[in-house]
N, C-alpha and C positions, 0 to 999 in steps of 0.2 A: 885160427879163430875157434875151433872146437876142440882144441887141447884144451882150451881154459877150462870151457864146460866140463869135457872129461876130468881134469885135475879137480875141480870144485866136485862134481860126483861120486868121484872115488874118495874123496877126502870124507865125503858125508857116509859113504857107504863104511868106510873104515872106523870113523866114530860111532856109529852106529851097533859096530861089531864092539869095537871096546866096551862101550856101555852096556852090550848083552855080557861078556866075559865077564866085568866088573859085578853086576847082579846074577850073574852065577856064581860067584866064588865069593858074594854078599860082602862087598866091599862098597862101601858106603861113600861112591865118589862124589854128591853132591853135597855134603861134608866137605870133603876133600878139596873141594874147588871154590866153594864159598857158594854154592846156588841156596837159592831160600827152599826147605822142608816142602814137597807138595807142587814149588810149581816147575819142575826140572822135565825136560822130556822123555820122554821114554824111549828104548829102542827101536818101537815101533813107528811110532811117529818121526823120528827120524829117517828109520829105511823106508817110510810112506815117502815122506817129502822129498829125499831125494830120488826115488824110483819116481815120481810125478814128475820132478825135473827133468829126467832124462828121457823120459818117452817126451813130452813137450818139447825138448831140444831135439830129439830126433824125428819129429814127424813132419816138421820142414823142409830138409832134406830129401827126404822119403817119398816125398810129392814132387817137389821140383824133377827129380831123376827120373821118378814113375811117367808122369805126363809130359816131362821135356819141356825145353825151354822154348818158348812160343817168341819167336822175331817177328815184327810187323815190317815185312820188306814195300808195304805203301806209302813210305812217307817222304 
């Protein structure tokens, strides 16, 4: 289950790195891929979103393992 999240987050980080290197080398990727000028996401936006997704996917298992699974024996 978490491997899907890891794959999506890794893919988004790699996409952000590609955009960073394209900007650094002055390649007009928005023209190449047919994006509207001025509406494409920057590498900072993609990296921030993917990092937020990674943190939000990491919080529930961390809380679960830290506090333990509570079993109700009175049922």
